[in-house]
Phi, psi and omega in degrees: 000329177298321187291327179292318176298318178296315181298315177299320177293327183289321176292323174298312180297324174292321178293323175297315181293324177293319176299314181300314183297320181274349182240033184275075181230144184279140177231155177247125181248123180266114180278311172227187186300318184250005178249113181239135181247128178251123184212176176270157179302312183295323177299315178303312182292319180290324176292319175298319177298317179292325178296322179284332178285322188305318178295316180294324178293320180290324178294318178299313181297321178296318182295317178299312176305310185293321179295318175297325176294319180295318180295320175298319180298311181297316176300321178288326179288322173299316180301314184284328174296318179295325180290320182288327175290325179298328183269350177281129178285144179261156186285331181287323181262135180277149182294329179236129182286155184291143183264128178248142180285140174289144176293140185265350179239139178275129188275327181238122182283161179285138185273335187233130179273158185267134177250159179296131179096357176288143182242170178272353180278151175295151178289160187289148181084359180256157178276334188233000000 
């Protein structure tokens, strides 16, 4: 996405430069009765564009800022709610699990004794 945005900005810059090259003529702009501004056409067009863009850009930034603030606030409230629920004991689960006694007698003896050189990997030729 970044390359598309960069490509669009390069095309806009190229269009502005081409427009400026072919329209480099002085014009007189009357601001008030006795105030006349003499400037070139490209400068006038660029200034008018920026003056029109600025209010909408500022509005966009303010909305983005307020929405980000709202999102952070909601995330913090969800996080604190989850942490408070995590520390509350529930009625269904007991705080201490019941202790069971370990069997004192082994019911089935070991059938095969361990020999020197035995490993935990399966023997060759077996599946498993």
